[in-house]
TIVO-2410 file (N, C-alpha, C; in nm, 3 decimals):
# residues 62
REC num residu      c1      c2      c3 atome chaine
REC   1      X  23.120  -2.449  -3.943     N      A
REC   1      X  23.221  -2.353  -3.965    CA      A
REC   1      X  23.220  -2.236  -3.894     C      A
REC   2      X  23.336  -2.182  -3.832     N      A
REC   2      X  23.319  -2.058  -3.772    CA      A
REC   2      X  23.373  -1.949  -3.859     C      A
REC   3      X  23.292  -1.836  -3.863     N      A
REC   3      X  23.326  -1.726  -3.948    CA      A
REC   3      X  23.400  -1.631  -3.858     C      A
REC   4      X  23.541  -1.587  -3.871     N      A
REC   4      X  23.622  -1.506  -3.817    CA      A
REC   4      X  23.632  -1.376  -3.895     C      A
REC   5      X  23.605  -1.249  -3.816     N      A
REC   5      X  23.628  -1.106  -3.893    CA      A
REC   5      X  23.756  -1.076  -3.849     C      A
REC   6      X  23.838  -1.045  -3.966     N      A
REC   6      X  23.985  -1.015  -3.926    CA      A
REC   6      X  24.007  -0.885  -3.999     C      A
REC   7      X  24.079  -0.781  -3.927     N      A
REC   7      X  24.135  -0.645  -4.003    CA      A
REC   7      X  24.263  -0.674  -4.055     C      A
REC   8      X  24.319  -0.767  -4.051     N      A
REC   8      X  24.464  -0.813  -4.121    CA      A
REC   8      X  24.450  -0.958  -4.160     C      A
REC   9      X  24.503  -0.982  -4.310     N      A
REC   9      X  24.508  -1.102  -4.353    CA      A
REC   9      X  24.634  -1.173  -4.310     C      A
REC  10      X  24.701  -1.129  -4.173     N      A
REC  10      X  24.793  -1.230  -4.133    CA      A
REC  10      X  24.743  -1.320  -4.050     C      A
REC  11      X  24.782  -1.446  -4.090     N      A
REC  11      X  24.709  -1.574  -4.019    CA      A
REC  11      X  24.846  -1.649  -3.969     C      A
REC  12      X  24.876  -1.653  -3.835     N      A
REC  12      X  24.982  -1.693  -3.763    CA      A
REC  12      X  24.952  -1.851  -3.723     C      A
REC  13      X  24.842  -1.915  -3.722     N      A
REC  13      X  24.802  -2.031  -3.672    CA      A
REC  13      X  24.791  -2.131  -3.789     C      A
REC  14      X  24.831  -2.257  -3.761     N      A
REC  14      X  24.813  -2.375  -3.872    CA      A
REC  14      X  24.654  -2.382  -3.871     C      A
REC  15      X  24.611  -2.435  -3.994     N      A
REC  15      X  24.475  -2.440  -4.013    CA      A
REC  15      X  24.432  -2.456  -4.177     C      A
REC  16      X  24.306  -2.457  -4.190     N      A
REC  16      X  24.266  -2.452  -4.332    CA      A
REC  16      X  24.181  -2.322  -4.320     C      A
REC  17      X  24.242  -2.225  -4.398     N      A
REC  17      X  24.194  -2.068  -4.406    CA      A
REC  17      X  24.161  -2.031  -4.530     C      A
REC  18      X  24.040  -1.981  -4.556     N      A
REC  18      X  24.006  -1.896  -4.696    CA      A
REC  18      X  24.003  -1.755  -4.675     C      A
REC  19      X  24.089  -1.676  -4.778     N      A
REC  19      X  24.108  -1.546  -4.765    CA      A
REC  19      X  24.043  -1.490  -4.921     C      A
REC  20      X  23.950  -1.439  -4.925     N      A
REC  20      X  23.904  -1.401  -5.066    CA      A
REC  20      X  23.818  -1.260  -5.051     C      A
REC  21      X  23.812  -1.223  -5.173     N      A
REC  21      X  23.722  -1.083  -5.164    CA      A
REC  21      X  23.585  -1.122  -5.153     C      A
REC  22      X  23.509  -1.022  -5.103     N      A
REC  22      X  23.365  -1.077  -5.068    CA      A
REC  22      X  23.267  -0.938  -5.075     C      A
REC  23      X  23.157  -0.948  -5.148     N      A
REC  23      X  23.074  -0.836  -5.167    CA      A
REC  23      X  23.009  -0.809  -5.021     C      A
REC  24      X  22.971  -0.685  -5.010     N      A
REC  24      X  22.919  -0.657  -4.882    CA      A
REC  24      X  22.776  -0.722  -4.870     C      A
REC  25      X  22.717  -0.755  -4.972     N      A
REC  25      X  22.577  -0.807  -4.958    CA      A
REC  25      X  22.604  -0.975  -4.913     C      A
REC  26      X  22.714  -1.009  -4.969     N      A
REC  26      X  22.746  -1.164  -4.934    CA      A
REC  26      X  22.786  -1.158  -4.783     C      A
REC  27      X  22.877  -1.069  -4.743     N      A
REC  27      X  22.929  -1.055  -4.603    CA      A
REC  27      X  22.805  -1.054  -4.502     C      A
REC  28      X  22.696  -0.965  -4.553     N      A
REC  28      X  22.586  -0.949  -4.448    CA      A
REC  28      X  22.521  -1.084  -4.457     C      A
REC  29      X  22.505  -1.151  -4.551     N      A
REC  29      X  22.432  -1.287  -4.540    CA      A
REC  29      X  22.515  -1.384  -4.471     C      A
REC  30      X  22.652  -1.387  -4.456     N      A
REC  30      X  22.725  -1.483  -4.386    CA      A
REC  30      X  22.713  -1.442  -4.231     C      A
REC  31      X  22.718  -1.319  -4.186     N      A
REC  31      X  22.718  -1.263  -4.084    CA      A
REC  31      X  22.601  -1.288  -3.990     C      A
REC  32      X  22.485  -1.299  -4.067     N      A
REC  32      X  22.369  -1.336  -4.003    CA      A
REC  32      X  22.360  -1.491  -3.927     C      A
REC  33      X  22.442  -1.558  -3.974     N      A
REC  33      X  22.473  -1.690  -3.901    CA      A
REC  33      X  22.560  -1.687  -3.778     C      A
REC  34      X  22.619  -1.562  -3.758     N      A
REC  34      X  22.717  -1.535  -3.632    CA      A
REC  34      X  22.852  -1.520  -3.697     C      A
REC  35      X  22.932  -1.479  -3.590     N      A
REC  35      X  23.064  -1.469  -3.648    CA      A
REC  35      X  23.156  -1.426  -3.504     C      A
REC  36      X  23.287  -1.455  -3.507     N      A
REC  36      X  23.368  -1.423  -3.387    CA      A
REC  36      X  23.451  -1.293  -3.439     C      A
REC  37      X  23.453  -1.186  -3.373     N      A
REC  37      X  23.529  -1.076  -3.414    CA      A
REC  37      X  23.651  -1.081  -3.364     C      A
REC  38      X  23.739  -1.070  -3.456     N      A
REC  38      X  23.903  -1.065  -3.420    CA      A
REC  38      X  23.963  -0.918  -3.471     C      A
REC  39      X  23.873  -0.811  -3.481     N      A
REC  39      X  23.884  -0.695  -3.527    CA      A
REC  39      X  23.967  -0.619  -3.403     C      A
REC  40      X  24.101  -0.570  -3.424     N      A
REC  40      X  24.163  -0.505  -3.302    CA      A
REC  40      X  24.160  -0.369  -3.305     C      A
REC  41      X  24.100  -0.307  -3.418     N      A
REC  41      X  24.112  -0.159  -3.414    CA      A
REC  41      X  23.966  -0.100  -3.409     C      A
REC  42      X  23.934   0.009  -3.350     N      A
REC  42      X  23.824   0.070  -3.314    CA      A
REC  42      X  23.757   0.100  -3.464     C      A
REC  43      X  23.840   0.173  -3.544     N      A
REC  43      X  23.790   0.240  -3.666    CA      A
REC  43      X  23.747   0.114  -3.761     C      A
REC  44      X  23.815   0.021  -3.774     N      A
REC  44      X  23.797  -0.082  -3.852    CA      A
REC  44      X  23.655  -0.167  -3.784     C      A
REC  45      X  23.652  -0.194  -3.661     N      A
REC  45      X  23.520  -0.228  -3.610    CA      A
REC  45      X  23.406  -0.140  -3.645     C      A
REC  46      X  23.415  -0.026  -3.632     N      A
REC  46      X  23.293   0.081  -3.679    CA      A
REC  46      X  23.271   0.046  -3.823     C      A
REC  47      X  23.379   0.030  -3.902     N      A
REC  47      X  23.341   0.031  -4.038    CA      A
REC  47      X  23.269  -0.114  -4.079     C      A
REC  48      X  23.313  -0.210  -4.007     N      A
REC  48      X  23.258  -0.344  -4.041    CA      A
REC  48      X  23.104  -0.321  -3.971     C      A
REC  49      X  23.084  -0.265  -3.859     N      A
REC  49      X  22.949  -0.255  -3.815    CA      A
REC  49      X  22.875  -0.188  -3.917     C      A
REC  50      X  22.903  -0.080  -3.981     N      A
REC  50      X  22.830  -0.023  -4.093    CA      A
REC  50      X  22.811  -0.096  -4.208     C      A
REC  51      X  22.901  -0.164  -4.262     N      A
REC  51      X  22.874  -0.262  -4.375    CA      A
REC  51      X  22.787  -0.381  -4.333     C      A
REC  52      X  22.811  -0.433  -4.217     N      A
REC  52      X  22.718  -0.565  -4.201    CA      A
REC  52      X  22.597  -0.531  -4.138     C      A
REC  53      X  22.572  -0.404  -4.074     N      A
REC  53      X  22.423  -0.371  -4.019    CA      A
REC  53      X  22.410  -0.432  -3.882     C      A
REC  54      X  22.529  -0.498  -3.814     N      A
REC  54      X  22.529  -0.566  -3.704    CA      A
REC  54      X  22.662  -0.514  -3.611     C      A
REC  55      X  22.648  -0.516  -3.481     N      A
REC  55      X  22.756  -0.462  -3.409    CA      A
REC  55      X  22.868  -0.572  -3.425     C      A
REC  56      X  22.987  -0.492  -3.443     N      A
REC  56      X  23.106  -0.591  -3.447    CA      A
REC  56      X  23.194  -0.538  -3.329     C      A
REC  57      X  23.224  -0.605  -3.238     N      A
REC  57      X  23.287  -0.522  -3.113    CA      A
REC  57      X  23.458  -0.547  -3.158     C      A
REC  58      X  23.517  -0.455  -3.066     N      A
REC  58      X  23.681  -0.457  -3.111    CA      A
REC  58      X  23.702  -0.596  -3.000     C      A
REC  59      X  23.799  -0.665  -3.063     N      A
REC  59      X  23.837  -0.782  -3.002    CA      A
REC  59      X  23.960  -0.837  -3.038     C      A
REC  60      X  24.092  -0.816  -2.961     N      A
REC  60      X  24.217  -0.864  -2.999    CA      A
REC  60      X  24.229  -0.998  -2.940     C      A
REC  61      X  24.213  -1.094  -3.030     N      A
REC  61      X  24.226  -1.250  -2.982    CA      A
REC  61      X  24.352  -1.297  -3.042     C      A
REC  62      X  24.376  -1.396  -2.975     N      A
REC  62      X  24.515  -1.467  -3.026    CA      A
REC  62      X  24.480  -1.632  -3.074     C      A
***
């Protein structure tokens, strides 16, 4: 399963999505397996980089 990082809970495509609160420790665990950044704002990407301890690039994807 692919992990996507979003800075907004707006999901415009069909599919099976899970949107739940997540502790920073668990987020770091999940991110070690890789992720796709869909973070469209630089400030949000910097915050996620700090929280996850891994580079989170800005990426506006559709």
